[in-house]
MIPAKOL-897846 format. One record per atom (N, C-alpha, C): residue in three letters; atom name; x, y, z. Coordinates in nm, 3 decimals, decimal comma. Atoms other than C-alpha are relative to their C-alpha. Layout:
BEGIN
+------+------+---------+---------+---------+
| rest | atom |       u |       v |       w |
+------+------+---------+---------+---------+
|  ALA |   CA |       X |       Y |       Z |
...
+------+------+---------+---------+---------+
! end
This chain:
BEGIN
+------+------+---------+---------+---------+
| rest | atom |       u |       v |       w |
+------+------+---------+---------+---------+
|  MET |    N |   0,059 |  -0,085 |   0,103 |
|  MET |   CA |  -0,949 |   2,314 |   1,033 |
|  MET |    C |  -0,146 |  -0,038 |  -0,018 |
|  VAL |    N |   0,142 |   0,022 |   0,017 |
|  VAL |   CA |  -1,325 |   2,349 |   0,994 |
|  VAL |    C |  -0,032 |  -0,014 |  -0,148 |
|  ASP |    N |   0,040 |   0,022 |   0,138 |
|  ASP |   CA |  -1,479 |   2,215 |   0,673 |
|  ASP |    C |  -0,111 |   0,098 |  -0,036 |
|  GLN |    N |   0,097 |  -0,103 |   0,037 |
|  GLN |   CA |  -1,653 |   2,522 |   0,529 |
|  GLN |    C |  -0,094 |  -0,045 |  -0,111 |
|  SER |    N |   0,084 |   0,045 |   0,110 |
|  SER |   CA |  -1,796 |   2,321 |   0,236 |
|  SER |    C |  -0,121 |  -0,079 |   0,046 |
|  ARG |    N |   0,114 |   0,077 |  -0,051 |
|  ARG |   CA |  -2,036 |   2,124 |   0,459 |
|  ARG |    C |  -0,112 |   0,097 |   0,035 |
|  ARG |    N |   0,109 |  -0,095 |  -0,018 |
|  ARG |   CA |  -2,365 |   2,308 |   0,434 |
|  ARG |    C |  -0,122 |  -0,061 |   0,067 |
|  GLN |    N |   0,116 |   0,065 |  -0,061 |
|  GLN |   CA |  -2,618 |   2,051 |   0,556 |
|  GLN |    C |   0,042 |  -0,074 |   0,126 |
|  HIS |    N |  -0,021 |   0,075 |  -0,123 |
|  HIS |   CA |  -2,649 |   1,893 |   0,897 |
|  HIS |    C |   0,005 |  -0,148 |  -0,032 |
|  ARG |    N |  -0,011 |   0,145 |   0,021 |
|  ARG |   CA |  -2,529 |   1,532 |   0,891 |
|  ARG |    C |  -0,057 |  -0,074 |   0,119 |
|  ILE |    N |   0,060 |   0,083 |  -0,102 |
|  ILE |   CA |  -2,715 |   1,266 |   1,082 |
|  ILE |    C |   0,073 |  -0,132 |   0,005 |
|  GLY |    N |  -0,068 |   0,128 |  -0,017 |
|  GLY |   CA |  -2,526 |   0,967 |   1,221 |
|  GLY |    C |  -0,100 |  -0,113 |  -0,015 |
|  VAL |    N |   0,092 |   0,110 |   0,026 |
|  VAL |   CA |  -2,710 |   0,671 |   1,070 |
|  VAL |    C |   0,071 |  -0,106 |  -0,084 |
|  ALA |    N |  -0,063 |   0,111 |   0,073 |
|  ALA |   CA |  -2,593 |   0,328 |   0,951 |
|  ALA |    C |  -0,100 |  -0,059 |  -0,099 |
|  LEU |    N |   0,083 |   0,053 |   0,107 |
|  LEU |   CA |  -2,771 |   0,266 |   0,622 |
|  LEU |    C |   0,090 |  -0,083 |  -0,092 |
|  ASP |    N |  -0,077 |   0,080 |   0,096 |
|  ASP |   CA |  -2,659 |  -0,004 |   0,378 |
|  ASP |    C |   0,025 |   0,085 |  -0,125 |
|  VAL |    N |  -0,041 |  -0,080 |   0,116 |
|  VAL |   CA |  -2,469 |   0,155 |   0,087 |
|  VAL |    C |   0,078 |  -0,089 |  -0,095 |
|  ARG |    N |  -0,079 |   0,066 |   0,104 |
|  ARG |   CA |  -2,347 |   0,008 |  -0,240 |
|  ARG |    C |   0,073 |   0,110 |  -0,077 |
|  ILE |    N |  -0,078 |  -0,097 |   0,076 |
|  ILE |   CA |  -2,064 |   0,200 |  -0,406 |
|  ILE |    C |   0,065 |  -0,070 |  -0,118 |
|  ARG |    N |  -0,065 |   0,050 |   0,120 |
|  ARG |   CA |  -1,927 |   0,151 |  -0,757 |
|  ARG |    C |   0,088 |   0,111 |  -0,056 |
|  GLY |    N |  -0,089 |  -0,097 |   0,062 |
|  GLY |   CA |  -1,635 |   0,319 |  -0,926 |
|  GLY |    C |   0,134 |  -0,061 |  -0,030 |
|  LYS |    N |  -0,137 |   0,045 |   0,022 |
|  LYS |   CA |  -1,262 |   0,298 |  -0,985 |
|  LYS |    C |   0,084 |   0,045 |   0,118 |
|  ASP |    N |  -0,086 |  -0,034 |  -0,113 |
|  ASP |   CA |  -1,006 |   0,288 |  -0,708 |
|  ASP |    C |   0,115 |   0,089 |  -0,045 |
|  ARG |    N |  -0,111 |  -0,091 |   0,027 |
|  ARG |   CA |  -0,692 |   0,500 |  -0,688 |
|  ARG |    C |   0,093 |  -0,050 |  -0,111 |
|  HIS |    N |  -0,086 |   0,061 |   0,102 |
|  HIS |   CA |  -0,516 |   0,259 |  -0,926 |
|  HIS |    C |  -0,074 |  -0,025 |  -0,131 |
|  GLY |    N |   0,078 |   0,012 |   0,123 |
|  GLY |   CA |  -0,791 |   0,271 |  -1,189 |
|  GLY |    C |  -0,074 |  -0,132 |  -0,014 |
|  GLN |    N |   0,068 |   0,130 |   0,005 |
|  GLN |   CA |  -0,934 |  -0,072 |  -1,103 |
|  GLN |    C |  -0,148 |   0,017 |   0,037 |
|  PRO |    N |   0,142 |  -0,010 |  -0,033 |
|  PRO |   CA |  -1,315 |  -0,096 |  -1,117 |
|  PRO |    C |  -0,033 |  -0,088 |   0,122 |
|  PHE |    N |   0,042 |   0,077 |  -0,116 |
|  PHE |   CA |  -1,487 |  -0,216 |  -0,799 |
|  PHE |    C |  -0,147 |   0,028 |   0,029 |
|  GLU |    N |   0,134 |  -0,017 |  -0,056 |
|  GLU |   CA |  -1,825 |  -0,260 |  -0,636 |
|  GLU |    C |   0,008 |  -0,056 |   0,141 |
|  GLU |    N |  -0,009 |   0,043 |  -0,140 |
|  GLU |   CA |  -1,864 |  -0,285 |  -0,258 |
|  GLU |    C |  -0,126 |   0,038 |   0,076 |
|  MET |    N |   0,107 |  -0,030 |  -0,096 |
|  MET |   CA |  -2,141 |  -0,308 |   0,000 |
|  MET |    C |   0,066 |   0,045 |   0,129 |
|  THR |    N |  -0,051 |  -0,053 |  -0,125 |
|  THR |   CA |  -2,072 |  -0,100 |   0,310 |
|  THR |    C |  -0,119 |   0,062 |   0,074 |
|  HIS |    N |   0,109 |  -0,072 |  -0,065 |
|  HIS |   CA |  -2,276 |   0,120 |   0,545 |
|  HIS |    C |   0,045 |   0,143 |   0,029 |
|  SER |    N |  -0,030 |  -0,141 |  -0,024 |
|  SER |   CA |  -2,298 |   0,492 |   0,606 |
|  SER |    C |   0,039 |   0,021 |   0,146 |
|  ASP |    N |  -0,029 |  -0,050 |  -0,135 |
|  ASP |   CA |  -2,145 |   0,662 |   0,909 |
|  ASP |    C |  -0,095 |   0,115 |   0,031 |
|  ASP |    N |   0,096 |  -0,109 |  -0,010 |
|  ASP |   CA |  -2,359 |   0,969 |   0,849 |
|  ASP |    C |  -0,049 |   0,038 |  -0,139 |
|  VAL |    N |   0,064 |  -0,038 |   0,126 |
|  VAL |   CA |  -2,585 |   1,116 |   0,581 |
|  VAL |    C |  -0,060 |   0,138 |   0,016 |
|  SER |    N |   0,073 |  -0,127 |   0,006 |
|  SER |   CA |  -2,711 |   1,462 |   0,485 |
|  SER |    C |  -0,065 |   0,007 |  -0,137 |
|  ARG |    N |   0,060 |  -0,015 |   0,134 |
|  ARG |   CA |  -2,908 |   1,591 |   0,188 |
|  ARG |    C |   0,108 |   0,003 |  -0,107 |
|  GLY |    N |  -0,102 |  -0,022 |   0,102 |
|  GLY |   CA |  -2,582 |   1,671 |   0,010 |
|  GLY |    C |   0,119 |  -0,092 |   0,001 |
|  GLY |    N |  -0,115 |   0,088 |  -0,002 |
|  GLY |   CA |  -2,343 |   1,393 |   0,104 |
|  GLY |    C |  -0,009 |  -0,105 |   0,109 |
|  CYS |    N |  -0,004 |   0,104 |  -0,103 |
|  CYS |   CA |  -2,243 |   1,103 |   0,325 |
|  CYS |    C |   0,146 |  -0,039 |   0,024 |
|  SER |    N |  -0,131 |   0,058 |  -0,025 |
|  SER |   CA |  -1,946 |   0,928 |   0,479 |
|  SER |    C |  -0,019 |  -0,148 |   0,028 |
|  PHE |    N |   0,003 |   0,145 |  -0,018 |
|  PHE |   CA |  -1,864 |   0,558 |   0,495 |
|  PHE |    C |   0,143 |  -0,051 |   0,003 |
|  HIS |    N |  -0,129 |   0,067 |   0,004 |
|  HIS |   CA |  -1,577 |   0,312 |   0,527 |
|  HIS |    C |   0,003 |  -0,094 |  -0,120 |
|  THR |    N |  -0,018 |   0,091 |   0,113 |
|  THR |   CA |  -1,438 |   0,114 |   0,234 |
|  THR |    C |   0,135 |  -0,069 |   0,011 |
|  THR |    N |  -0,127 |   0,072 |   0,006 |
|  THR |   CA |  -1,164 |  -0,141 |   0,175 |
|  THR |    C |   0,081 |   0,043 |  -0,122 |
|  HIS |    N |  -0,068 |  -0,045 |   0,122 |
|  HIS |   CA |  -1,073 |   0,032 |  -0,153 |
|  HIS |    C |   0,061 |   0,138 |   0,021 |
|  GLU |    N |  -0,067 |  -0,130 |  -0,012 |
|  GLU |   CA |  -0,821 |   0,314 |  -0,163 |
|  GLU |    C |  -0,049 |   0,090 |  -0,113 |
|  LEU |    N |   0,056 |  -0,094 |   0,097 |
|  LEU |   CA |  -0,990 |   0,608 |  -0,336 |
|  LEU |    C |   0,076 |   0,130 |   0,005 |
|  GLY |    N |  -0,063 |  -0,131 |   0,005 |
|  GLY |   CA |  -0,847 |   0,940 |  -0,447 |
|  GLY |    C |  -0,102 |   0,111 |   0,012 |
|  VAL |    N |   0,086 |  -0,118 |  -0,004 |
|  VAL |   CA |  -0,994 |   1,282 |  -0,377 |
|  VAL |    C |  -0,036 |   0,036 |  -0,143 |
|  GLY |    N |   0,048 |  -0,031 |   0,134 |
|  GLY |   CA |  -1,205 |   1,376 |  -0,679 |
|  GLY |    C |  -0,057 |  -0,120 |  -0,074 |
|  THR |    N |   0,054 |   0,120 |   0,062 |
|  THR |   CA |  -1,302 |   1,016 |  -0,759 |
|  THR |    C |  -0,152 |   0,009 |  -0,009 |
|  GLU |    N |   0,145 |   0,004 |   0,020 |
|  GLU |   CA |  -1,654 |   0,986 |  -0,904 |
|  GLU |    C |  -0,051 |  -0,139 |   0,033 |
|  LEU |    N |   0,059 |   0,127 |  -0,040 |
|  LEU |   CA |  -1,874 |   0,712 |  -0,757 |
|  LEU |    C |  -0,148 |  -0,004 |  -0,034 |
|  GLU |    N |   0,143 |   0,025 |   0,004 |
|  GLU |   CA |  -2,216 |   0,562 |  -0,821 |
|  GLU |    C |  -0,036 |  -0,048 |   0,140 |
|  ILE |    N |   0,037 |   0,029 |  -0,139 |
|  ILE |   CA |  -2,396 |   0,539 |  -0,486 |
|  ILE |    C |  -0,146 |  -0,043 |   0,005 |
|  GLU |    N |   0,136 |   0,052 |  -0,019 |
|  GLU |   CA |  -2,702 |   0,335 |  -0,391 |
|  GLU |    C |  -0,019 |  -0,016 |   0,151 |
|  ILE |    N |   0,025 |   0,003 |  -0,144 |
|  ILE |   CA |  -2,842 |   0,390 |  -0,039 |
|  ILE |    C |  -0,134 |  -0,068 |   0,025 |
|  PHE |    N |   0,120 |   0,077 |  -0,033 |
|  PHE |   CA |  -3,093 |   0,145 |   0,106 |
|  PHE |    C |  -0,059 |   0,053 |   0,130 |
|  ARG |    N |   0,066 |  -0,059 |  -0,117 |
|  ARG |   CA |  -3,335 |   0,320 |   0,342 |
|  ARG |    C |  -0,075 |  -0,106 |   0,079 |
|  HIS |    N |   0,070 |   0,094 |  -0,089 |
|  HIS |   CA |  -3,494 |   0,143 |   0,639 |
|  HIS |    C |  -0,149 |   0,029 |   0,005 |
|  ILE |    N |   0,144 |  -0,027 |   0,009 |
|  ILE |   CA |  -3,846 |   0,225 |   0,520 |
|  ILE |    C |  -0,062 |  -0,113 |  -0,081 |
|  VAL |    N |   0,062 |   0,115 |   0,066 |
|  VAL |   CA |  -4,065 |  -0,072 |   0,432 |
|  VAL |    C |  -0,058 |   0,043 |  -0,135 |
|  GLY |    N |   0,053 |  -0,026 |   0,134 |
|  GLY |   CA |  -4,141 |  -0,078 |   0,060 |
|  GLY |    C |   0,070 |   0,111 |  -0,077 |
|  SER |    N |  -0,067 |  -0,110 |   0,072 |
|  SER |   CA |  -3,903 |   0,208 |  -0,029 |
|  SER |    C |   0,105 |  -0,055 |  -0,096 |
|  LEU |    N |  -0,104 |   0,035 |   0,097 |
|  LEU |   CA |  -3,678 |   0,186 |  -0,332 |
|  LEU |    C |   0,133 |   0,058 |   0,046 |
|  PRO |    N |  -0,130 |  -0,058 |  -0,034 |
|  PRO |   CA |  -3,304 |   0,241 |  -0,294 |
|  PRO |    C |   0,013 |   0,140 |  -0,061 |
|  PHE |    N |  -0,030 |  -0,134 |   0,050 |
|  PHE |   CA |  -3,186 |   0,602 |  -0,336 |
|  PHE |    C |   0,125 |  -0,010 |  -0,086 |
|  LEU |    N |  -0,112 |   0,007 |   0,094 |
|  LEU |   CA |  -2,959 |   0,628 |  -0,642 |
|  LEU |    C |   0,054 |   0,139 |  -0,028 |
|  THR |    N |  -0,062 |  -0,128 |   0,030 |
|  THR |   CA |  -2,711 |   0,912 |  -0,695 |
|  THR |    C |   0,145 |  -0,022 |  -0,042 |
|  ARG |    N |  -0,144 |   0,001 |   0,028 |
|  ARG |   CA |  -2,355 |   0,997 |  -0,793 |
|  ARG |    C |   0,065 |   0,089 |   0,105 |
|  GLY |    N |  -0,071 |  -0,082 |  -0,097 |
|  GLY |   CA |  -2,090 |   1,148 |  -0,572 |
|  GLY |    C |   0,146 |   0,016 |  -0,034 |
|  MET |    N |  -0,142 |  -0,027 |   0,016 |
|  MET |   CA |  -1,741 |   1,294 |  -0,563 |
|  MET |    C |   0,067 |  -0,009 |   0,136 |
|  VAL |    N |  -0,075 |   0,016 |  -0,124 |
|  VAL |   CA |  -1,488 |   1,196 |  -0,298 |
|  VAL |    C |   0,066 |   0,132 |   0,036 |
|  LEU |    N |  -0,061 |  -0,123 |  -0,049 |
|  LEU |   CA |  -1,389 |   1,502 |  -0,092 |
|  LEU |    C |   0,107 |  -0,025 |   0,105 |
|  ARG |    N |  -0,093 |   0,028 |  -0,110 |
|  ARG |   CA |  -1,200 |   1,334 |   0,192 |
|  ARG |    C |   0,025 |  -0,150 |   0,008 |
|  VAL |    N |  -0,039 |   0,140 |  -0,021 |
|  VAL |   CA |  -1,008 |   1,007 |   0,242 |
|  VAL |    C |   0,100 |  -0,003 |   0,114 |
|  ALA |    N |  -0,093 |   0,016 |  -0,112 |
|  ALA |   CA |  -0,837 |   0,901 |   0,565 |
|  ALA |    C |   0,015 |  -0,148 |   0,031 |
|  ALA |    N |  -0,024 |   0,139 |  -0,040 |
|  ALA |   CA |  -0,677 |   0,575 |   0,670 |
|  ALA |    C |  -0,078 |  -0,029 |   0,127 |
|  ALA |    N |   0,077 |   0,044 |  -0,118 |
|  ALA |   CA |  -0,888 |   0,382 |   0,922 |
|  ALA |    C |   0,053 |  -0,137 |   0,043 |
|  GLU |    N |  -0,043 |   0,130 |  -0,051 |
|  GLU |   CA |  -0,849 |   0,062 |   1,122 |
|  GLU |    C |  -0,027 |  -0,114 |  -0,098 |
|  GLY |    N |   0,026 |   0,123 |   0,075 |
|  GLY |   CA |  -0,821 |  -0,279 |   0,959 |
|  GLY |    C |   0,008 |   0,012 |  -0,150 |
|  ARG |    N |  -0,017 |  -0,017 |   0,146 |
|  ARG |   CA |  -0,700 |  -0,177 |   0,612 |
|  ARG |    C |  -0,122 |   0,062 |  -0,066 |
|  GLN |    N |   0,114 |  -0,069 |   0,056 |
|  GLN |   CA |  -1,004 |   0,041 |   0,563 |
|  GLN |    C |   0,031 |   0,148 |  -0,014 |
|  PHE |    N |  -0,013 |  -0,144 |   0,019 |
|  PHE |   CA |  -1,047 |   0,401 |   0,457 |
|  PHE |    C |  -0,133 |   0,065 |   0,034 |
|  SER |    N |   0,117 |  -0,081 |  -0,030 |
|  SER |   CA |  -1,291 |   0,660 |   0,590 |
|  SER |    C |  -0,013 |   0,101 |  -0,113 |
|  VAL |    N |   0,019 |  -0,081 |   0,121 |
|  VAL |   CA |  -1,441 |   0,848 |   0,294 |
|  VAL |    C |  -0,118 |   0,095 |   0,020 |
|  GLY |    N |   0,107 |  -0,098 |   0,003 |
|  GLY |   CA |  -1,648 |   1,166 |   0,272 |
|  GLY |    C |  -0,034 |   0,034 |  -0,143 |
|  VAL |    N |   0,046 |  -0,019 |   0,137 |
|  VAL |   CA |  -1,856 |   1,218 |  -0,042 |
|  VAL |    C |  -0,104 |   0,112 |  -0,006 |
|  ARG |    N |   0,104 |  -0,100 |   0,030 |
|  ARG |   CA |  -2,054 |   1,514 |  -0,181 |
|  ARG |    C |  -0,080 |  -0,053 |  -0,118 |
|  PHE |    N |   0,084 |   0,048 |   0,109 |
|  PHE |   CA |  -2,350 |   1,410 |  -0,394 |
|  PHE |    C |   0,007 |   0,097 |  -0,118 |
|  THR |    N |   0,000 |  -0,081 |   0,122 |
|  THR |   CA |  -2,320 |   1,535 |  -0,753 |
|  THR |    C |  -0,125 |  -0,029 |  -0,082 |
|  GLY |    N |   0,128 |   0,034 |   0,061 |
|  GLY |   CA |  -2,648 |   1,371 |  -0,855 |
|  GLY |    C |  -0,112 |   0,046 |   0,092 |
|  PRO |    N |   0,112 |  -0,039 |  -0,087 |
|  PRO |   CA |  -2,984 |   1,384 |  -0,676 |
|  PRO |    C |   0,040 |   0,010 |   0,147 |
|  GLN |    N |  -0,023 |  -0,020 |  -0,144 |
|  GLN |   CA |  -2,988 |   1,503 |  -0,314 |
|  GLN |    C |  -0,084 |  -0,101 |   0,079 |
|  PHE |    N |   0,068 |   0,098 |  -0,085 |
|  PHE |   CA |  -3,089 |   1,264 |  -0,035 |
|  PHE |    C |  -0,123 |   0,065 |   0,064 |
|  PRO |    N |   0,119 |  -0,057 |  -0,064 |
|  PRO |   CA |  -3,444 |   1,314 |   0,102 |
|  PRO |    C |   0,029 |   0,039 |   0,146 |
|  THR |    N |  -0,021 |  -0,050 |  -0,137 |
|  THR |   CA |  -3,457 |   1,509 |   0,431 |
|  THR |    C |  -0,065 |  -0,091 |   0,101 |
|  TYR |    N |   0,056 |   0,072 |  -0,114 |
|  TYR |   CA |  -3,502 |   1,318 |   0,753 |
|  TYR |    C |  -0,082 |   0,099 |   0,083 |
|  THR |    N |   0,083 |  -0,084 |  -0,085 |
|  THR |   CA |  -3,769 |   1,454 |   0,990 |
|  THR |    C |   0,084 |   0,072 |   0,105 |
|  SER |    N |  -0,080 |  -0,061 |  -0,107 |
|  SER |   CA |  -3,513 |   1,514 |   1,267 |
|  SER |    C |   0,092 |   0,109 |  -0,055 |
|  GLU |    N |  -0,085 |  -0,103 |   0,057 |
|  GLU |   CA |  -3,298 |   1,717 |   1,026 |
|  GLU |    C |  -0,076 |   0,132 |  -0,014 |
|  SER |    N |   0,077 |  -0,122 |   0,022 |
|  SER |   CA |  -3,581 |   1,963 |   0,959 |
|  SER |    C |  -0,047 |   0,066 |   0,129 |
|  THR |    N |   0,042 |  -0,058 |  -0,126 |
|  THR |   CA |  -3,656 |   2,017 |   1,327 |
|  THR |    C |   0,115 |   0,058 |   0,081 |
|  GLY |    N |  -0,117 |  -0,048 |  -0,073 |
|  GLY |   CA |  -3,298 |   2,106 |   1,434 |
|  GLY |    C |   0,024 |   0,137 |  -0,029 |
+------+------+---------+---------+---------+
! end
């Protein structure tokens, strides 16, 4: 099935990401991970915490630009799938500010 809700082109990039929220059991957590891909409107990453679809997260993305501040936003979990090593693959749509456009995204 094709995901019709994905409107922006995602770029495969491993950026450091800090996520905060509550897991599927209501337990608060904070975890450092890295992105699998990023677009203006969302990202995907792996986590060791089991999250439910609809979970709200605080997201901090650290860009590889010297002197840049971390990008802060909020997001909603749209997809969760079991992954290797007791991890979960998670897809998030940003509900706060949108991620700045990469140059390669605007030329595609």
